[in-house]
MARBA-3410 file (N, C-alpha, C, O; in Angstrom, 1 decimal):
135
-5.7,8.6,2.7,-4.9,8.1,1.6,-5.5,6.6,1.8,-5.7,6.0,2.9 ~ -5.9,6.0,0.3,-6.7,4.5,0.0,-5.3,3.7,-0.8,-4.5,4.3,-1.5 ~ -5.3,2.8,-0.5,-4.6,1.6,-1.3,-6.1,1.1,-2.0,-7.2,0.8,-1.5 ~ -5.6,1.0,-3.7,-6.7,0.1,-3.9,-6.2,-0.9,-4.6,-5.2,-0.5,-5.2 ~ -6.6,-2.5,-4.8,-6.3,-3.4,-5.5,-7.1,-3.5,-6.7,-8.3,-3.6,-6.7
-6.2,-3.4,-8.1,-6.9,-3.9,-9.3,-5.8,-4.7,-9.9,-4.6,-4.8,-10.0 ~ -7.2,-5.3,-10.4,-6.5,-6.5,-11.1,-6.9,-6.2,-12.5,-8.0,-5.7,-12.9 ~ -5.2,-6.7,-13.4,-5.4,-6.3,-14.5,-5.1,-7.6,-15.7,-4.7,-8.6,-15.2 ~ -5.1,-7.7,-16.9,-4.9,-8.7,-17.9,-3.5,-8.8,-17.9,-2.8,-7.8,-17.7 ~ -2.9,-10.1,-18.2,-1.6,-10.3,-18.3,-0.8,-10.0,-19.4,0.2,-10.6,-19.6
-1.3,-8.7,-20.2,-0.9,-8.4,-21.6,0.1,-7.2,-21.5,0.4,-6.7,-20.4 ~ 0.7,-6.8,-22.8,1.4,-5.6,-22.8,0.0,-4.5,-23.4,-0.8,-4.6,-24.3 ~ 0.2,-3.7,-22.3,-0.8,-2.3,-22.6,-1.6,-2.1,-21.3,-2.2,-1.1,-21.0 ~ -1.7,-3.4,-20.5,-2.5,-3.2,-19.4,-2.1,-2.2,-18.4,-2.8,-1.2,-18.6 ~ -1.3,-2.0,-17.5,-0.6,-1.2,-17.0,-1.0,0.4,-17.6,-1.7,1.2,-17.0
-0.4,0.5,-18.7,-0.4,1.7,-19.7,-1.8,2.2,-19.6,-2.0,3.4,-19.3 ~ -2.9,1.3,-20.0,-4.7,1.5,-19.7,-4.6,2.3,-18.6,-4.8,3.6,-18.6 ~ -4.5,1.7,-17.8,-4.7,2.0,-16.3,-3.8,3.4,-15.8,-4.3,4.2,-15.0 ~ -2.8,3.7,-16.5,-2.3,4.8,-16.3,-2.8,5.8,-17.1,-2.5,7.0,-16.8 ~ -3.4,5.7,-18.0,-3.9,6.9,-19.5,-5.6,7.0,-18.5,-6.3,8.0,-18.6
-6.1,5.9,-17.8,-7.4,6.1,-17.3,-7.2,7.1,-16.4,-7.6,8.3,-16.5 ~ -6.5,6.7,-15.4,-5.9,8.0,-14.2,-5.4,9.0,-14.5,-5.7,10.0,-13.7 ~ -4.4,9.3,-15.8,-4.1,10.7,-16.3,-5.4,11.6,-16.9,-5.5,12.8,-16.8 ~ -6.3,10.7,-17.5,-7.8,11.4,-17.9,-8.5,11.8,-17.0,-9.4,12.7,-17.2 ~ -8.1,11.1,-15.8,-9.1,11.9,-14.7,-8.7,12.7,-14.2,-9.6,13.2,-13.6
-7.4,13.3,-13.9,-6.3,14.0,-13.4,-5.9,13.6,-12.0,-5.7,14.4,-11.1 ~ -5.7,12.0,-11.9,-5.8,11.5,-10.6,-3.9,11.0,-10.5,-3.4,10.4,-11.4 ~ -3.3,11.3,-9.6,-2.2,11.3,-9.0,-2.3,9.7,-8.5,-3.3,9.0,-8.2 ~ -1.0,9.2,-8.7,-0.5,7.9,-8.1,0.4,8.4,-7.4,1.4,9.0,-7.7 ~ 0.1,8.0,-5.8,1.1,8.2,-4.8,2.3,7.3,-4.4,3.1,7.5,-3.4
2.4,6.4,-5.0,2.9,5.1,-4.7,2.6,3.7,-5.1,1.5,3.7,-5.8 ~ 3.1,2.5,-4.9,2.7,1.4,-5.0,3.2,0.4,-6.2,4.3,0.8,-6.7 ~ 2.8,-0.8,-6.5,3.7,-1.9,-7.4,2.4,-2.6,-7.6,1.3,-2.6,-7.1 ~ 3.1,-3.5,-9.0,2.4,-4.4,-9.5,2.9,-5.8,-10.1,3.9,-5.6,-10.7 ~ 2.6,-6.9,-10.0,3.0,-8.2,-10.6,1.9,-9.2,-11.1,0.8,-8.9,-11.5
2.4,-10.2,-11.1,1.5,-11.1,-12.2,1.5,-12.4,-11.5,2.4,-13.3,-11.7 ~ 0.2,-12.5,-10.6,0.1,-13.4,-9.8,-0.7,-14.8,-10.5,-1.9,-14.7,-10.6 ~ -0.2,-15.7,-10.8,-1.0,-16.8,-11.4,-1.9,-16.1,-12.3,-3.1,-15.9,-12.1 ~ -1.1,-15.8,-13.5,-1.7,-15.0,-15.0,-2.4,-13.9,-14.6,-3.1,-13.5,-15.5 ~ -2.6,-13.2,-13.6,-3.5,-12.2,-13.7,-2.7,-10.7,-13.0,-2.0,-10.7,-11.9
-2.8,-9.9,-13.5,-1.7,-9.0,-13.0,-2.5,-8.3,-12.0,-3.7,-8.0,-12.1 ~ -1.7,-8.0,-10.9,-2.2,-7.8,-9.4,-1.8,-6.2,-9.3,-0.9,-5.8,-10.1 ~ -2.1,-5.6,-8.8,-1.4,-4.0,-8.4,-2.0,-3.7,-6.9,-3.0,-4.2,-6.4 ~ -1.5,-3.1,-6.6,-1.4,-2.0,-5.7,-0.9,-0.5,-5.5,0.2,0.0,-5.2 ~ -1.9,0.0,-5.7,-1.4,1.6,-5.5,-1.8,2.5,-4.8,-2.8,2.0,-4.3
-1.5,3.7,-4.4,-1.9,4.3,-3.3,-2.3,5.9,-4.3,-1.7,6.4,-5.3 ~ -3.7,6.2,-3.6,-4.1,7.3,-4.0,-4.5,8.3,-2.8,-5.0,7.8,-1.8 ~ -4.2,9.9,-2.8,-5.0,10.5,-2.0,-6.7,10.5,-2.2,-7.5,10.8,-1.3 ~ -7.0,10.3,-3.2,-8.7,10.1,-3.6,-9.0,9.0,-4.1,-8.9,8.8,-5.3 ~ -9.6,8.2,-3.2,-9.6,6.9,-3.6,-10.8,6.3,-4.6,-10.9,5.4,-5.4
-11.6,7.5,-4.0,-13.0,7.8,-4.9,-12.5,7.7,-6.3,-12.5,6.8,-7.1 ~ -12.1,8.7,-6.2,-11.7,9.5,-7.6,-11.1,8.3,-8.5,-11.5,7.8,-9.6 ~ -10.2,8.0,-7.7,-9.3,6.6,-8.5,-9.9,5.6,-9.0,-9.5,5.1,-10.0 ~ -11.2,5.3,-8.1,-11.9,4.0,-8.5,-12.7,4.3,-9.7,-12.8,3.5,-10.7 ~ -13.3,5.9,-9.6,-14.4,6.1,-10.5,-13.8,5.9,-12.0,-14.4,5.6,-13.0
-12.5,6.3,-11.7,-11.9,6.5,-13.3,-11.8,4.9,-14.0,-12.2,4.5,-15.1 ~ -11.1,4.0,-12.8,-10.4,3.1,-13.6,-11.9,2.1,-13.5,-11.8,1.1,-14.2 ~ -12.9,2.2,-13.0,-14.1,1.5,-13.3,-14.6,1.8,-14.8,-14.9,1.0,-15.7 ~ -14.8,3.4,-14.8,-15.1,4.0,-16.3,-14.3,3.3,-17.4,-14.8,3.2,-18.5 ~ -13.0,2.8,-17.3,-12.4,2.5,-18.3,-12.2,0.9,-18.6,-11.6,0.2,-19.4
-13.2,0.6,-17.4,-13.3,-1.0,-17.6,-12.7,-1.8,-16.7,-12.9,-3.0,-16.6 ~ -11.7,-1.0,-15.9,-10.7,-1.5,-15.4,-11.1,-2.1,-14.1,-12.0,-1.4,-13.5 ~ -10.7,-3.6,-13.4,-11.3,-4.4,-12.1,-10.8,-3.7,-11.1,-9.6,-4.0,-10.9 ~ -11.4,-2.8,-10.2,-11.0,-2.4,-9.1,-11.2,-3.6,-7.8,-12.4,-3.6,-7.5 ~ -10.7,-4.3,-7.1,-11.0,-5.4,-6.4,-11.4,-4.9,-4.9,-12.3,-5.5,-4.2
-10.6,-3.8,-4.3,-11.0,-3.3,-2.8,-10.0,-1.9,-3.0,-9.0,-1.4,-3.4 ~ -10.8,-1.7,-2.4,-10.0,-0.3,-1.7,-10.1,0.1,-0.2,-11.2,0.1,0.4 ~ -8.9,0.3,0.4,-8.6,0.0,1.7,-7.8,1.3,2.6,-6.9,1.9,2.0 ~ -8.2,1.6,3.5,-7.1,2.8,4.7,-6.0,1.8,4.4,-6.0,0.7,4.0 ~ -4.8,2.8,4.8,-4.0,2.4,5.0,-3.0,2.8,6.1,-3.5,3.9,6.4
-1.7,2.6,7.1,-1.1,3.1,7.7,0.2,3.4,7.0,0.9,2.7,6.2 ~ 0.5,4.5,7.4,2.1,5.0,6.6,2.6,5.1,7.8,2.0,5.4,8.9 ~ 4.0,4.9,7.5,5.3,5.0,8.4,6.3,4.9,7.8,6.6,3.9,7.0 ~ 7.1,5.9,8.0,8.5,6.8,8.1,9.6,5.3,8.9,9.3,4.7,9.9 ~ 10.8,5.2,8.0,11.4,4.9,9.1,12.9,5.1,8.8,13.2,5.6,7.7
13.8,4.8,9.4,14.8,5.7,9.5,16.0,4.6,8.6,16.8,3.8,9.0 ~ 15.6,5.3,7.1,16.3,4.6,6.0,17.8,4.0,6.3,18.1,2.9,5.8 ~ 18.7,4.7,7.1,20.1,4.7,7.0,20.3,3.9,8.4,21.5,4.1,8.9 ~ 19.6,3.1,9.2,19.3,2.3,10.2,18.6,0.8,9.7,17.4,0.6,9.4 ~ 19.8,-0.3,9.6,19.8,-1.2,9.6,18.6,-1.9,10.3,18.3,-1.4,11.4
17.7,-3.0,9.9,16.7,-3.4,10.7,15.5,-3.1,11.4,14.9,-3.7,12.2 ~ 15.2,-1.5,10.7,14.2,-0.7,10.8,12.6,-1.8,10.3,11.6,-1.8,11.0 ~ 12.9,-2.5,9.0,11.5,-3.1,8.8,11.2,-4.4,9.7,10.1,-4.6,10.0 ~ 12.3,-5.0,10.1,12.0,-6.2,10.9,11.6,-5.7,12.6,10.9,-6.4,13.4 ~ 12.1,-4.6,12.7,11.6,-4.3,14.2,10.3,-3.7,14.0,9.6,-4.1,14.9
9.6,-2.7,13.2,8.3,-2.5,12.6,7.4,-3.5,12.8,6.6,-3.3,13.7 ~ 7.5,-4.7,11.9,7.1,-5.8,11.0,6.7,-6.3,12.5,5.4,-6.4,12.8 ~ 7.4,-6.7,13.3,7.3,-7.3,14.7,6.6,-6.7,15.7,6.0,-7.2,16.6 ~ 6.7,-5.8,15.5,6.0,-4.7,16.6,4.4,-5.0,16.1,3.5,-5.2,16.9 ~ 4.3,-4.9,15.0,2.8,-5.4,13.9,2.3,-7.0,14.7,1.3,-7.3,15.3
3.3,-7.5,14.5,3.4,-9.2,14.6,2.9,-9.5,16.0,2.2,-10.4,16.4 ~ 3.6,-8.6,16.8,3.7,-8.9,18.5,1.9,-8.3,18.8,1.2,-9.1,19.4 ~ 1.4,-7.3,18.5,0.3,-6.3,18.5,-0.9,-7.4,17.8,-2.1,-6.9,17.7 ~ -0.7,-8.5,17.4,-1.7,-9.1,16.2,-2.0,-8.6,14.9,-3.1,-8.7,14.5 ~ -1.2,-8.1,14.3,-1.7,-7.0,13.3,-1.0,-8.3,11.9,0.2,-8.6,11.8
-1.8,-8.5,11.3,-1.4,-9.1,9.9,-1.5,-8.1,8.5,-2.4,-7.6,7.8 ~ 0.0,-8.2,8.3,-0.1,-7.2,7.1,-0.1,-7.9,6.0,0.7,-8.8,5.8 ~ -1.0,-7.4,5.0,-1.4,-8.3,3.8,-0.8,-7.3,2.6,-1.1,-7.8,1.5 ~ -0.3,-6.2,2.5,0.5,-5.2,1.6,1.0,-4.6,2.4,0.6,-4.1,3.4 ~ 2.4,-4.6,1.7,3.4,-3.3,2.1,4.0,-3.2,0.9,4.3,-4.1,0.1
4.4,-1.8,0.8,5.0,-1.2,-0.4,5.2,0.5,0.3,4.7,0.9,1.4 ~ 6.3,1.2,-0.7,6.4,2.5,-0.3,6.0,3.1,-1.3,5.9,2.5,-2.4 ~ 5.8,4.8,-1.1,5.1,5.6,-1.3,6.0,6.8,-1.6,7.0,7.0,-0.9 ~ 5.6,7.7,-2.6,6.7,8.5,-3.2,7.5,9.5,-2.5,8.3,10.1,-3.1 ~ 7.1,9.7,-0.9,7.5,10.3,0.1,8.3,9.7,0.8,8.6,10.2,1.9
9.0,8.0,0.5,9.4,7.2,1.2,9.2,7.1,2.3,10.1,7.4,3.1 ~ 7.7,6.5,2.7,7.2,5.9,3.7,6.5,4.7,3.4,5.8,4.3,2.4 ~ 6.7,4.0,4.5,5.9,2.4,4.3,4.6,2.9,4.1,4.1,3.9,4.7 ~ 3.9,1.9,3.2,2.4,2.0,3.4,2.1,0.6,3.5,2.4,-0.2,2.6 ~ 1.5,0.5,4.8,1.1,-1.2,5.2,-0.7,-1.1,4.8,-1.2,0.0,4.9
-1.3,-1.9,4.5,-2.5,-2.8,4.2,-3.1,-4.0,5.5,-3.0,-5.2,5.4 ~ -3.4,-3.3,6.3,-3.4,-4.4,7.5,-4.8,-5.0,7.8,-5.7,-4.5,7.1 ~ -5.0,-5.8,8.4,-6.4,-6.5,8.8,-7.1,-5.6,10.0,-8.3,-5.4,10.0 ~ -6.1,-5.1,11.0,-6.8,-4.3,11.8,-6.5,-2.8,12.1,-5.7,-2.6,13.0 ~ -6.9,-2.0,11.5,-6.5,-1.0,11.1,-5.8,0.2,12.5,-4.8,0.8,12.6
-7.2,0.0,13.6,-6.8,0.8,14.7,-5.7,-0.3,15.2,-4.5,0.0,14.8 ~ -5.7,-0.9,15.6,-4.7,-1.9,16.3,-3.1,-1.8,15.5,-2.2,-2.3,16.2 ~ -2.8,-1.3,14.1,-1.6,-0.6,13.3,-1.4,0.4,13.6,-0.3,0.9,13.5 ~ -2.5,1.1,13.9,-2.3,2.6,14.4,-1.8,3.2,15.3,-1.2,4.3,15.5 ~ -2.1,1.9,16.2,-1.5,1.9,17.8,-0.3,1.7,17.5,0.6,2.5,17.9
-0.1,0.9,16.9,1.7,0.4,16.7,2.5,1.3,16.1,3.4,1.8,16.6 ~ 1.9,1.7,14.7,2.5,3.2,14.3,2.6,4.2,15.3,3.6,5.0,15.2 ~ 1.7,4.3,16.2,2.1,5.5,16.9,3.2,5.6,18.1,3.9,6.5,18.6 ~ 2.9,4.3,18.3,4.2,3.6,19.2,5.7,4.0,18.4,6.4,4.9,18.8 ~ 5.9,3.4,17.6,6.9,3.7,16.5,7.3,4.9,16.8,8.4,5.1,17.3
6.3,6.0,16.4,6.9,6.9,15.8,7.1,7.7,17.1,7.1,8.9,16.9 ~ 7.3,7.3,18.3,7.5,8.0,19.8,8.7,7.4,20.4,9.2,7.7,21.6 ~ 9.2,6.6,19.5,10.2,5.7,19.5,10.6,4.3,20.0,11.8,3.8,20.1 ~ 9.4,3.9,20.3,9.4,2.7,20.8,9.5,1.4,20.0,9.0,1.3,18.9 ~ 10.3,0.5,20.7,11.3,-0.5,19.6,10.9,-1.6,20.7,10.8,-1.5,21.9
10.9,-2.9,19.8,11.0,-4.1,20.3,12.5,-4.4,20.9,13.3,-3.5,20.6 ~ 12.8,-5.1,21.4,14.3,-5.5,22.1,14.3,-6.6,20.9,13.5,-7.2,20.3 ~ 16.2,-6.4,20.8,16.5,-7.6,20.4,16.5,-8.8,20.1,16.9,-9.5,21.0 ~ 16.1,-9.3,19.1,15.9,-10.8,19.7,17.2,-11.4,20.0,18.3,-11.0,19.6 ~ 17.0,-12.5,20.8,18.3,-13.1,21.6,18.8,-13.9,20.8,19.8,-14.5,21.2
END
């Protein structure tokens, strides 16, 4: 899975144009979100085929700023504190999370500065390892 950082003009129809370009290319969005930062639309979307998504967007004149690998992590949605515990484990491992959102399968999508280290934390989380509760 790949996260694409996409910049859009802050105008009506910009997201529609993006979605239409992906639709024409038969590329499905697997998760993500968009917001406006300092007058620019900034979107992060998840794709199974990042190269196809990037090609479709660029062909439509849409700015793809970056394509990054991600860590996917399932949390126990009915247990409060999961997000804090997982992100604390990432922080303790020295992993900086630059983007976090969820996908259509209800998993967290993390764009991080150290993919290998984050994957080790994710594997530990999946084995049931958790940090101690804060004092």
